[in-house]
N, C-alpha and C positions, 0 to 999 in steps of 0.2 A: 559348637562342637568342633574339635580339632580334627582335621583330615590329613593334611600333609604339609611338609615344610615349603615355604615360599622359595622362589628361584634363588634369591640371595637372602639368607636369614640374618636379620640385624638383631644381635643378642645383647640385651641390657646387662652389662658387666657389673655385677654386684647390685643390680637394680639401676635406677636412674641416679647413679652415684656422683655425677657432676653437680647435682643440685641438692641431693638429700644424703643423709648418713648412709654409707655403704652397708650392704648386707642387712638392712633393717626392713621390717614390714612396710614402713613408710616408703622407702625407696622402691620396693617391689610393687607396691600398690599404685604408686604414681607412674611407674613405667608401664604397667598394665593398662592404666587409664589412658595413657598417651597413645596406646596402640602397639606396644612392643610385641614382637612375634615370639620372643623367647627371653627367658631370664637366666642369668648365670649366678651361681653362688657356691660357697665353700663350706665343707662340713668337717667338723672336729667332734670328738667325744669329750664330754666332761669327765671329771674324776669318777662320778657315780654312773657313768654310762649313758647319759642323755646325749642325743645327737643334736648339736647346735650349729647355727650358721654364723660363721665368722671367718675372716680370711687368715689372720695371723695365728701362730701358735701361742703368742703372747697377747694379752688383752690391752696393753698400754697404749698402743697407737690409736685404736678406734673407740676406746671407752675411757672412763675416768678411774679405772682400776689398774691394778698391777698383778702380775703372775701369769702362769701358763694355763691355758684352757684345760689341759688334761690333768692338772693338779688341783683344780678348783671344782667344788661341787656345783651342781646346777643352780641351787638356790643362791649361791654367792655370785654366779655369773648373771643370773636374772636380776640381781639387785643393782647391777652396774648401769650407768647411763651410756648408751651407745651413740648419743648425739640427738639433740632436739627432744630429749626426754624419751627417746626410743630405747627399747631393751633388746638384748641379744635374742633373736628368735630361735625357736626349735625348728628342726627340719620338718616336722609334721605341720607346723603353722605355715611355713612357706609353701609346702606342697598343697595344702588345703586352700590357701589364698589364691593360687594360680590354677587350680584344677579346672580343666575345661576351657581355660582362657589363653594359656601360653604353653609353649614347650619349655622344658626344664633342662638346663645344662648343670649337672651336679658334679662338682669336683670334690673328690675325696682327698683329704689332706693327711690321712693316717691309714695305716694298715690295721687289720684286725676288726674293722667295723663293717666289712663287706656284707656279711650275712644279715646283720641288723638293719643296715641301710636298705637292702633289697626287700626285707620283710616289711619295712615301713612303707616303701614305695608301693609294694603290692597291696598293703592294707588300705592306703589312701586311694588306690585304683588308678595310678598314673604311670604305670610301667611303659605303656605305648608312647607316652609323651615325654619320657625321660631319657636323656643321653648322659652316660656316666663318663667321667674322665679323671685322669690323675697323672702327675709327673712320676709317680711310683708305679711303673708299668706292671709289675707283678700283681698289684692290687686289681688292675683291670683283667688280668688273667684269671684271678680268683672269682671276680664278678661273673665273667663269662662261663667259668666252670660251674658255678653255683646256679646260674640262670642263663642258659644258652640263648634265650630270646632277647636278653639285655643288649642294648645298643651302647657299645663302648668306643672310646677314643683315647689315643695316646697324646699327652701333652709334651711338647718338645721345647727345650730351652734354647735361647739364641746361640748360634754358632757362627763364627766368621766364615763366610763363603764368598770371597771376592773374585772368584773366577768361575768360568763355566765348568771346569773339571771338578772344582770343590763343590759346586752346587749339585752336580750329578752324583757325587759321592754322598753328599748329605741327604739327597732325596732317597738314595738307595738305603741309607741307614734308617731313615724315617719309615720306609716301607717295611724293612726288616722288623723294626720294633712293633709296628702295627700288626703285621702278619703273625708274629709270635703270640699275640694275645687275641687274635681274631677280631681286631678292631675294624670298624666301618669308617672311621675318620681319623684325621690327624689335625691337632690344633697347633698351628705353627706361629712362631713369633713374627711380627711384621718385618723384622730385619731379614728374615729367611724366606720371605714370600716373593719369589721371582717367577717369571713365566716358565722357566726350565723346571723348577721344583713343582709348581702347580701342575704342569702338564704331565710330569712323570708320576706324581701321586694319583692323578686322575686316570692315567693309563693303567694303573694297578687296581683301579676300582675303588679308590679311597676318596672320601669327601675331604675338602680342605677348608678349615675354619681358622681365621687369623686373629691373634690377640696382640695388643689391645689397640684399637684404631680410633683416634680422636681427631685426626687431620682429615679435612674434607678432600684435599687433593689426593691423599693416599687412598681414601675410601673410593674415590672415583677410579683410580688406577686399578684397585683390586677388583672392582666390578667388571672392568674391561678385561682383566686378566682371567676372569671366570671362576673366582673363588666361590665356594658354596655359602659362606657366611663369614661374619666377623663380629667380634666382641667390642663394645664401645661403652664409654662412660657417658657420652653425649648422645643418648638415645633419641632425643628430640631432633637434633640437627641431622643425624644420620638417617633416620626414617624418612625425613623430607627429601634429603639429597638422593638417596637410592631410589625412592619412588619416582622422582623426576627423571633420573637417568634411565630407568627401565621403561618409562613411557615413551622415550624418544624412538 
């Protein structure tokens, strides 16, 4: 039974994607078996409206097919090999796999699917364990308007901030974006994770999750910095590392 987030949440980015095909049931299953506290995945709609879990808008990088997810019907997407014989999973399959075992970080890659995603999350019974995010900030505003209890986060792209003044301005911008959609967290790129930015976001009552962290040295720095969590492809390495740090 899931109760609350750990002090520093280590989030399996697209599952255990350093070892298994990303965004597949295999990658999620192995991450959960390893002891992942949360899994992150991406949601697109198929041409006929099925919610599927895949990162890119185009299937060519992660499968043996070609074409855009939104222009292909679900049966065509399902026929593709997503690696090691795995298939592109549906959102329902991923939620049911992790229900009661992990927290979910669900990134919406398209607008217009908010109501359908929320209905499915409700139907599976995992709203309390789900954190919604998107680079398309108005999508998070819609999610919050449709379901005020939903936990939403704004995703922020890397921005050059090589001085204290720039970092302060960037933190102010991140806070503005989050407050506009009533977000509870900001997902910041590792290049924009500095003590100044983390402290300013925390002072505004926002959680700070960092993407995507595969360096052990960086992970250790982030834990000392006080971030609330980070996304990683190397879930095995990072779970062990952070547990050791927090025991000291």
